[in-house]
C-alpha positions in Angstrom: -0.8 14.3 11.7 1.4 11.5 13.1 2.3 9.0 10.1 2.2 5.5 10.9 4.5 4.5 8.1 6.5 5.9 5.1 4.4 7.7 2.6 3.6 5.4 -0.5 4.1 7.6 -3.3 2.4 6.7 -6.6 3.4 8.1 -10.2 3.2 11.7 -10.7 0.2 13.1 -13.0 0.8 16.0 -15.3 -2.1 18.4 -15.9 -2.5 21.4 -17.9 -4.8 24.0 -16.4 -7.6 25.0 -18.7 -9.4 28.1 -18.7 -12.5 26.9 -17.0 -10.4 25.9 -14.0 -9.5 29.7 -13.4 -11.3 32.7 -11.7 -12.0 36.2 -12.5 -8.4 37.1 -11.4 -6.9 34.6 -13.8 -5.7 32.1 -11.2 -7.0 28.4 -10.5 -10.1 28.9 -8.3 -9.5 27.5 -4.8 -12.0 24.5 -5.0 -10.6 23.3 -8.2 -7.6 22.1 -6.4 -9.9 19.4 -4.6 -10.5 18.0 -8.3 -7.0 17.8 -9.0 -6.5 16.1 -5.7 -9.1 13.5 -7.0 -7.2 13.1 -10.4 -4.1 12.1 -8.4 -5.9 9.8 -6.0 -7.6 7.9 -8.6 -4.4 7.5 -10.6 -2.7 6.4 -7.4 -5.3 3.7 -6.9 -5.0 2.5 -10.5 -1.0 2.4 -10.2 -0.5 1.3 -6.8 -3.5 -1.1 -6.3 -3.7 -2.0 -9.9 -7.5 -1.2 -9.7 -9.4 1.8 -11.1 -11.7 3.4 -8.6 -14.5 2.4 -10.8 -13.7 -1.3 -10.3 -13.8 -0.8 -6.7 -17.2 0.7 -6.7 -18.4 -2.1 -8.8 -17.2 -4.4 -6.2 -19.3 -2.7 -3.7 -16.7 -0.7 -1.9 -16.7 3.2 -1.9 -14.2 5.6 -0.3 -16.2 8.9 0.4 -14.1 11.9 1.4 -14.9 12.6 5.2 -12.2 15.1 5.6 -10.0 17.5 3.5 -7.4 20.0 4.1 -5.7 22.5 1.7 -2.6 24.7 2.0 -2.3 27.1 -0.7 1.4 28.4 -1.2 1.4 29.9 -4.6 -1.2 30.3 -7.5 -1.4 28.5 -10.8 -2.7 30.0 -14.0 -4.2 29.2 -17.3 -2.1 27.0 -19.3 0.4 26.2 -16.5 1.7 22.6 -16.6 1.1 21.3 -13.1 2.4 17.8 -11.5 0.2 16.1 -9.1 2.2 14.0 -6.4 -0.1 11.6 -4.5 0.9 9.3 -1.6 -0.9 7.2 1.0 -0.2 9.1 4.4 -2.1 7.0 6.8 -4.6 4.0 7.0 -6.7 2.4 9.6 -9.3 -0.5 9.4 -11.7 1.8 7.8 -9.8 4.8 6.4 -7.3 6.0 4.0 -5.7 9.2 4.2 -3.9 10.6 1.0 -1.3 13.6 1.0 -0.9 15.7 -2.3 1.5 18.1 -3.4 0.9 20.1 -6.7 3.9 21.7 -8.1 4.9 23.9 -11.0 8.3 22.9 -12.3 9.9 22.4 -8.9 7.7 24.8 -6.9 5.1 23.5 -4.6 2.1 25.6 -5.1 -0.6 23.5 -2.9 -0.4 20.6 -0.4 -3.1 18.8 1.2 -4.8 15.7 2.5 -7.9 13.9 2.3 -9.4 11.2 4.5 -11.6 8.4 3.0 -13.8 6.1 5.0 -14.7 2.6 3.3 -18.5 2.3 3.0 -20.9 0.3 1.2 -23.6 1.6 -1.3 -25.7 2.7 1.4 -23.1 4.9 3.1 -22.6 2.3 6.0 -19.1 2.3 7.3 -17.2 -1.1 6.6 -13.6 -2.5 6.9 -11.3 -2.1 4.1 -11.3 -5.2 2.0 -8.6 -7.8 2.7 -7.3 -7.6 -0.8 -6.8 -3.9 -0.5 -5.3 -4.0 2.8 -2.9 -6.7 1.9 -1.9 -4.8 -1.1 -1.3 -1.5 0.8 0.8 -3.4 3.4 2.9 -4.9 0.5 3.9 -1.4 -1.0 
């Protein structure tokens, strides 16, 4: 993906793997990394936009996932302490794309990105509100 601007990193988030995150082989089940991406993304919004995702929903703006990509490099297991790094990777008038790195210590275990379209409560696309766009431009 061609980046239109520098990555806008939020504060890293720590996450301890619980037993329920793992599969029969004792490693984090592959789909659970998307949940970790969500943790990173919602904290990025709180940190960088100064608003909780719940506040955005209350104001009538939703950002459903329209695309996701995950690259698995090494497994995480039960009780591992992971760090989720999240950055805004790209933006348009109606989309936000986030980039993620999940690490254990200094080793990258997973990378990926998710693309989100701004929508109203009926699922119709809408422009990203000006207050959010201007906040992003000021990062």
